[in-house]
C-alpha positions as CSV (number, residue, x, y, z in Angstrom):
1,M,0.0,0.0,0.0
2,K,1.3,3.4,-0.9
3,L,2.1,5.9,1.8
4,L,-0.5,8.4,0.5
5,D,-3.2,5.7,0.4
6,K,-2.4,4.6,3.9
7,T,-2.4,8.2,5.2
8,N,-5.8,8.8,3.5
9,L,-7.1,5.6,5.1
10,Y,-6.2,6.8,8.6
11,F,-7.5,10.2,7.8
12,L,-10.8,8.7,6.5
13,G,-11.2,6.6,9.7
14,A,-10.5,9.7,11.9
15,S,-12.9,11.8,9.9
16,L,-15.6,9.2,10.2
17,L,-15.2,9.0,13.9
18,I,-15.2,12.8,14.3
19,V,-18.3,13.1,12.0
20,C,-20.2,10.4,14.0
21,L,-19.4,12.0,17.3
22,G,-20.1,15.5,15.9
23,G,-23.4,14.2,14.4
24,I,-24.6,12.9,17.8
25,F,-23.5,16.2,19.5
26,F,-25.2,18.2,16.7
27,F,-28.4,16.2,17.0
28,L,-28.6,16.7,20.8
29,L,-27.8,20.4,20.5
30,F,-30.4,20.8,17.7
31,Q,-33.0,19.1,19.9
32,V,-32.2,21.4,22.9
33,I,-32.5,24.5,20.7
34,I,-35.8,23.3,19.3
35,D,-37.1,22.5,22.8
36,N,-36.1,26.0,24.1
37,D,-37.6,27.6,21.0
38,L,-40.9,25.8,21.5
39,T,-41.0,26.8,25.1
40,D,-40.4,30.5,24.2
41,K,-43.1,30.3,21.5
42,L,-45.6,28.8,23.9
43,H,-45.0,31.6,26.4
44,E,-45.4,34.2,23.6
45,R,-48.7,32.6,22.6
46,K,-49.8,32.6,26.3
47,D,-49.3,36.3,26.5
48,Y,-51.2,36.8,23.3
49,V,-54.1,34.6,24.4
50,V,-54.4,36.4,27.8
51,K,-54.4,39.8,26.1
52,Q,-57.1,38.7,23.6
53,L,-59.3,37.3,26.3
54,T,-58.9,40.5,28.3
55,R,-60.2,42.4,25.3
56,S,-63.0,40.0,24.4
57,D,-64.1,36.4,24.6
58,S,-63.9,35.9,20.8
59,L,-61.2,33.3,21.2
60,L,-63.8,31.0,22.8
61,L,-65.4,30.8,19.3
62,F,-62.1,30.7,17.4
63,Q,-60.6,27.8,19.2
64,Q,-62.7,25.2,17.3
65,Y,-60.9,26.3,14.1
66,S,-57.5,26.6,15.6
67,A,-56.4,23.1,14.6
68,N,-55.8,21.9,18.2
69,T,-53.4,24.7,18.9
70,V,-55.5,26.5,21.5
71,S,-58.0,25.0,24.0
72,I,-59.9,27.4,26.4
73,L,-62.3,26.0,28.9
74,A,-64.3,28.2,31.3
75,V,-64.4,26.9,34.8
76,S,-66.2,27.9,37.9
77,G,-63.5,27.5,40.5
78,F,-60.0,29.0,40.6
79,S,-56.9,27.0,41.0
80,N,-53.3,28.0,41.4
81,D,-51.7,29.7,38.5
82,I,-49.1,27.0,37.8
83,E,-47.7,26.4,34.4
84,V,-47.3,22.8,33.2
85,I,-45.4,22.0,30.1
86,S,-45.8,18.5,28.7
87,D,-46.0,16.5,25.4
88,T,-49.3,15.1,24.2
89,T,-50.7,13.4,21.1
90,I,-54.0,14.6,19.4
91,Y,-55.7,13.1,16.5
92,D,-55.9,15.5,13.6
93,N,-59.2,15.3,11.6
94,V,-57.6,17.0,8.6
95,E,-54.4,15.0,8.3
96,L,-56.2,11.9,9.6
97,K,-53.4,10.9,11.9
98,S,-52.2,11.5,15.4
99,I,-49.8,14.5,15.8
100,S,-47.4,15.1,18.7
101,Y,-47.7,18.5,20.4
102,R,-45.8,20.4,23.1
103,Q,-48.4,22.0,25.3
104,L,-48.5,24.7,28.0
105,A,-51.3,24.3,30.5
106,F,-52.2,27.1,32.9
107,H,-55.1,28.6,34.8
108,A,-56.0,32.3,34.4
109,Q,-58.7,34.6,35.9
110,I,-59.7,37.3,33.3
111,N,-62.4,39.9,33.7
112,G,-63.9,37.9,36.6
113,N,-64.0,34.7,34.7
114,N,-61.8,31.6,35.3
115,Y,-60.3,29.7,32.5
116,N,-58.2,26.5,32.0
117,I,-56.1,27.2,28.9
118,H,-53.9,24.8,26.9
119,I,-51.7,26.2,24.2
120,R,-50.0,23.8,21.8
121,R,-47.4,23.7,19.1
122,A,-46.7,20.7,16.9
123,L,-43.5,18.9,17.5
124,V,-41.0,18.1,14.7
125,E,-41.2,14.3,14.5
126,Q,-38.1,12.7,16.0
127,K,-37.8,10.3,13.0
128,D,-37.8,13.2,10.6
129,L,-35.3,15.1,12.7
130,I,-32.9,12.1,12.9
131,K,-33.3,11.4,9.2
132,G,-32.6,15.1,8.3
133,V,-29.6,15.3,10.6
134,V,-28.2,12.0,9.3
135,L,-28.7,12.9,5.6
136,L,-27.1,16.3,6.2
137,E,-24.1,14.7,8.1
138,V,-23.6,12.1,5.3
139,F,-23.7,14.8,2.6
140,L,-21.3,17.1,4.5
141,F,-19.0,14.1,5.2
142,L,-18.8,12.9,1.6
143,A,-18.3,16.5,0.3
144,F,-15.6,17.1,2.9
145,V,-13.8,13.9,2.3
146,T,-14.0,14.2,-1.5
147,I,-12.8,17.8,-1.7
148,L,-10.0,17.2,0.9
149,N,-8.9,14.1,-0.9
150,V,-8.6,15.9,-4.2
151,I,-6.7,18.7,-2.6
152,N,-4.5,16.2,-0.7
153,N,-3.7,14.2,-3.8
154,Q,-2.7,17.3,-5.7
155,L,-0.6,18.6,-2.9
156,S,1.0,15.2,-2.2
157,R,2.0,14.7,-5.9
158,R,3.7,18.1,-5.9
159,I,5.3,17.6,-2.5
160,W,6.4,14.0,-3.1
161,K,7.7,14.6,-6.6
162,P,11.3,15.1,-5.4
163,F,11.1,11.7,-3.6
164,Y,10.0,9.9,-6.7
165,N,12.7,11.6,-8.7
166,I,15.3,10.3,-6.2
167,L,13.7,6.8,-6.4
168,D,13.8,6.8,-10.2
169,T,17.5,7.9,-10.2
170,I,18.3,5.1,-7.8
171,S,16.4,2.5,-9.9
172,N,18.5,3.4,-13.0
173,Y,21.8,3.6,-11.1
174,K,24.4,1.1,-12.4
175,I,27.2,0.5,-9.9
176,D,29.4,-1.3,-12.4
177,R,29.6,1.8,-14.6
178,A,31.3,3.8,-11.9
179,E,28.7,6.6,-12.2
180,S,28.4,9.0,-9.3
181,L,24.9,9.8,-8.1
182,N,23.9,13.5,-8.4
183,L,20.5,14.0,-6.9
184,H,18.7,17.2,-7.3
185,R,18.0,19.3,-4.3
186,N,14.7,21.0,-3.5
187,S,13.0,23.1,-0.8
188,I,12.2,20.2,1.5
189,T,14.8,19.6,4.1
190,E,14.0,15.9,4.7
191,F,14.3,15.0,1.0
192,N,17.6,16.9,0.8
193,E,19.0,15.0,3.8
194,L,17.8,11.7,2.1
195,A,19.5,12.7,-1.1
196,A,22.8,13.5,0.7
197,A,22.7,10.2,2.6
198,I,22.1,8.2,-0.6
199,E,24.9,10.0,-2.4
200,K,27.3,9.3,0.4
201,M,26.3,5.7,0.6
202,S,26.5,5.2,-3.2
203,A,30.0,6.8,-3.3
204,K,31.1,4.3,-0.6
205,I,29.5,1.3,-2.4
206,N,31.1,2.5,-5.7
207,Q,34.5,2.7,-4.1
208,E,34.2,-0.8,-2.5
209,F,32.9,-2.2,-5.8
210,S,35.9,-0.8,-7.6
211,I,38.3,-2.3,-5.0
212,Q,36.6,-5.7,-5.3
213,K,36.6,-5.6,-9.0
214,E,40.3,-4.6,-9.1
215,F,41.1,-7.3,-6.6
216,T,39.2,-9.9,-8.6
217,E,40.9,-9.0,-11.9
218,N,44.4,-8.9,-10.2
219,A,43.8,-12.2,-8.5
220,S,42.6,-13.8,-11.7
221,H,45.7,-12.6,-13.6
222,E,48.1,-13.4,-10.8
223,I,46.8,-16.9,-10.3
224,Q,46.4,-17.8,-14.0
225,T,50.0,-16.8,-14.8
226,P,51.8,-19.1,-12.3
227,L,49.3,-21.9,-13.1
228,A,50.1,-21.6,-16.8
229,I,53.8,-21.7,-15.9
230,I,53.3,-24.8,-13.7
231,K,51.3,-26.6,-16.4
232,N,53.9,-25.7,-19.0
233,K,56.8,-27.0,-16.9
234,M,54.9,-30.2,-16.2
235,E,54.3,-30.7,-19.9
236,I,58.1,-30.4,-20.4
237,L,58.7,-32.9,-17.5
238,L,56.4,-35.4,-19.1
239,Q,58.6,-35.4,-22.2
240,Y,61.7,-36.6,-20.2
241,P,62.6,-40.1,-21.4
242,D,64.0,-41.4,-18.1
243,L,60.9,-40.9,-16.0
244,T,59.6,-43.9,-14.1
245,E,56.0,-44.9,-14.0
246,E,55.7,-43.5,-10.5
247,H,57.1,-40.1,-11.6
248,L,54.8,-40.0,-14.5
249,S,51.8,-40.8,-12.2
250,L,52.8,-38.0,-9.8
251,I,53.3,-35.4,-12.6
252,K,50.0,-36.3,-14.2
253,A,48.2,-35.9,-10.9
254,M,49.8,-32.5,-10.4
255,Y,49.0,-31.5,-13.9
256,S,45.4,-32.5,-13.4
257,A,45.2,-30.6,-10.2
258,A,46.7,-27.5,-11.8
259,S,44.3,-27.7,-14.7
260,R,41.4,-28.1,-12.3
261,L,42.5,-25.1,-10.3
262,S,42.8,-23.1,-13.5
263,K,39.3,-24.0,-14.6
264,L,38.0,-23.3,-11.1
265,N,39.6,-19.8,-11.1
266,E,38.2,-19.1,-14.5
267,A,34.7,-20.3,-13.5
268,L,34.7,-18.2,-10.3
269,I,35.8,-15.1,-12.2
270,I,33.0,-15.5,-14.7
271,L,30.5,-16.1,-12.0
272,S,31.7,-13.0,-10.2
273,R,31.5,-10.9,-13.3
274,I,28.0,-12.2,-14.0
275,E,26.8,-11.3,-10.5
276,N,28.4,-7.9,-10.7
277,R,26.5,-7.2,-14.0
278,Q,29.7,-6.6,-16.0
279,F,28.4,-8.0,-19.3
280,H,26.6,-5.0,-21.0
281,A,26.6,-5.9,-24.7
282,V,23.3,-7.3,-25.8
283,S,22.5,-8.9,-29.2
284,D,19.7,-10.8,-30.9
285,I,20.2,-14.5,-30.2
286,C,18.6,-17.4,-32.0
287,V,18.4,-20.1,-29.3
288,N,17.9,-22.9,-31.8
289,D,21.0,-22.1,-33.8
290,L,23.0,-21.6,-30.7
291,I,22.0,-25.0,-29.3
292,D,22.8,-26.6,-32.7
293,N,26.3,-25.1,-32.6
294,R,26.9,-26.3,-29.0
295,L,25.8,-29.8,-29.9
296,E,28.1,-29.8,-32.8
297,S,31.1,-28.7,-30.7
298,L,30.2,-31.4,-28.1
299,E,29.6,-34.1,-30.6
300,E,32.8,-36.0,-29.6
301,L,31.7,-36.0,-25.9
302,I,28.2,-37.1,-26.9
303,G,29.6,-39.9,-29.1
304,M,31.9,-41.2,-26.3
305,K,28.8,-41.9,-24.2
306,K,26.8,-43.1,-27.2
307,I,24.0,-40.7,-26.3
308,T,21.2,-40.0,-28.8
309,V,20.0,-36.5,-29.2
310,E,16.5,-35.6,-30.2
311,R,15.5,-32.1,-31.2
312,N,11.9,-31.1,-31.2
313,Y,11.9,-27.5,-32.6
314,T,8.3,-26.4,-32.8
315,N,9.4,-22.9,-33.6
316,K,12.5,-20.8,-33.3
317,I,13.1,-18.7,-30.2
318,N,14.8,-15.3,-30.5
319,T,15.9,-13.5,-27.5
320,K,18.1,-10.6,-26.4
321,M,21.2,-11.5,-24.4
322,N,24.9,-11.0,-24.1
323,P,26.4,-13.5,-26.7
324,F,29.1,-14.7,-24.3
325,L,26.6,-15.3,-21.5
326,A,24.2,-17.0,-23.9
327,D,26.9,-19.3,-25.1
328,I,27.9,-20.2,-21.5
329,L,24.3,-20.7,-20.5
330,F,23.3,-23.3,-23.2
331,E,26.7,-25.0,-23.2
332,N,26.5,-25.6,-19.5
333,L,22.9,-26.9,-19.8
334,I,23.9,-29.4,-22.5
335,I,27.1,-30.5,-20.7
336,N,25.1,-31.0,-17.6
337,A,22.7,-33.2,-19.6
338,I,25.6,-35.2,-20.9
339,K,27.5,-35.6,-17.6
340,H,24.5,-36.8,-15.7
341,N,23.3,-39.3,-18.3
342,Y,23.6,-43.0,-18.8
343,S,25.9,-44.5,-21.3
344,S,23.7,-45.0,-24.4
345,G,21.2,-42.6,-22.8
346,A,19.1,-39.9,-24.5
347,I,18.7,-36.2,-24.6
348,V,15.5,-34.5,-25.8
349,I,15.6,-30.7,-26.5
350,T,12.3,-29.1,-27.1
351,T,11.4,-25.5,-28.0
352,E,7.8,-24.3,-28.0
353,S,6.7,-20.7,-28.0
354,N,9.2,-19.1,-25.6
355,H,9.9,-22.2,-23.6
356,L,12.9,-24.4,-23.8
357,S,13.2,-27.8,-22.1
358,I,16.2,-30.1,-21.9
359,I,15.4,-33.7,-20.8
360,N,18.0,-36.4,-20.2
361,T,18.0,-39.9,-18.8
362,G,19.9,-40.5,-15.6
363,E,19.9,-41.6,-12.0
364,A,17.6,-39.9,-9.5
365,P,19.3,-37.0,-7.7
366,K,20.6,-37.8,-4.2
367,S,20.3,-34.2,-2.9
368,E,17.5,-31.8,-2.9
369,P,16.7,-30.3,-6.3
370,E,16.9,-26.7,-5.1
371,K,20.5,-27.3,-3.9
372,L,21.7,-28.3,-7.3
373,F,22.0,-24.6,-8.4
374,Q,24.2,-23.7,-5.4
375,R,27.9,-23.2,-5.7
376,F,30.0,-26.3,-5.5
377,A,26.9,-28.4,-5.2
378,K,27.5,-31.9,-6.6
379,D,25.0,-34.8,-6.6
380,N,28.0,-37.2,-6.7
381,Q,30.8,-36.1,-4.4
382,K,33.3,-38.4,-6.2
383,S,32.6,-36.5,-9.5
384,H,35.4,-34.5,-11.0
385,S,33.0,-31.7,-11.8
386,L,33.7,-28.3,-10.3
387,G,30.1,-27.9,-9.1
388,L,29.7,-24.5,-10.6
389,G,28.0,-25.2,-13.9
390,L,24.4,-24.9,-12.7
391,S,25.3,-22.0,-10.4
392,I,26.6,-20.1,-13.4
393,V,23.4,-21.0,-15.2
394,K,21.3,-19.7,-12.3
395,A,23.3,-16.5,-12.1
396,I,22.7,-15.8,-15.8
397,C,19.0,-16.6,-15.5
398,E,18.7,-14.2,-12.5
399,T,20.5,-11.5,-14.5
400,Y,17.9,-11.6,-17.3
401,L,15.0,-12.6,-15.0
402,L,14.5,-15.9,-16.7
403,P,12.5,-18.5,-14.7
404,I,14.3,-21.8,-14.6
405,L,12.9,-25.1,-13.1
406,Y,14.4,-28.5,-12.5
407,T,12.2,-31.6,-12.1
408,Y,12.9,-35.4,-12.1
409,E,10.1,-37.7,-13.3
410,E,10.0,-41.2,-14.8
411,K,13.8,-41.5,-14.5
412,R,14.4,-38.4,-16.5
413,H,15.9,-35.1,-15.5
414,K,14.2,-32.0,-16.9
415,I,15.3,-28.4,-16.9
416,S,12.7,-25.9,-18.2
417,L,13.6,-22.4,-19.1
418,K,11.3,-19.5,-20.1
419,L,12.9,-17.1,-22.4
420,T,11.7,-13.6,-23.2
421,T,11.7,-12.0,-26.7
422,K,13.0,-8.7,-25.3
423,E,15.5,-7.6,-22.8
424,S,14.0,-8.0,-19.4
425,L,16.7,-6.3,-17.5
426,K,19.1,-3.6,-18.4
427,I,22.6,-4.5,-17.3
């Protein structure tokens, strides 16, 4: 949820609570005002009735037409002049329903005559009052929230624009290109402090990345050079005619270890460069043609194990990748299918839409499938494999956001890869 939406949600909840409490208070206050107004009007009408009766008794005839607002009854005795205010209900012959009234009852002695007088005013029905108040509150609440939300959105877009500019700059930042972050300043102190902190952090990260990159390149060069010398000297030693079988065996083991160390160094350097996004060049790659080329170059290895290769190309897949990484990706996938296969086994390569699957016969994996893509993970610990092939494959797939899945069913290993027809990630 966005910050603005969450803020609006809290604001809406607080506004609703305030409006509800305010509505209750407004209703009670409105009712008190109406009650006081009714009482004042009844007293004004009392004074008017007393004055009219003092002048003449014409009101005695008028009261039958007064729609139940005035009742004057001549009495023989005199009682205390005490006012009684109460609510009553009287059936109205015109409207044909009972109507609630607030009435003022009192006794008066006028011109020697005694009267019991009731003056009434119709009450506003409570249901109508509540309905009116609720409708008014709802309308005011909706209008208030709508207007304030529009204003808040407009202001927030303007206020938060520098933040989104900073976020956009960070999203497009490429650490491997040694670019320094220059974030624009604005009138908001907090955003300026954020920009300064990010610039400082990016400068430190850039420096550390440069140091790591330089170390990796130097280590690669410094290790490869003595390894090449060692291998060269061993090749010369192997040509000596007076070497015993024991000497030859030792030299061959040393040569094999040096070759393995050289390959390991090269694989780790490639993996490091992939993870650091150091392969920028991107080209159009035909996956089918690339697989055919890799199969052709590995034809001798395939022939040694007498493996049959079946190609089911429903259609050609074209994607955008770095050519070097694409070559490593598919070569490692095919080599993996050859190494973990039976003698006289089979490999089935299928392309359909933008999906590629490589299926090979072989023994069931002894380790968990998700661990096969980890560094130095080997299903057979006695294998001479470096255990980096599938980890390099995984790193390339993560670079281009390519989903890859491994399954084992019916004595067959299957690696499925979903390729995109456009560059998914700018590296």
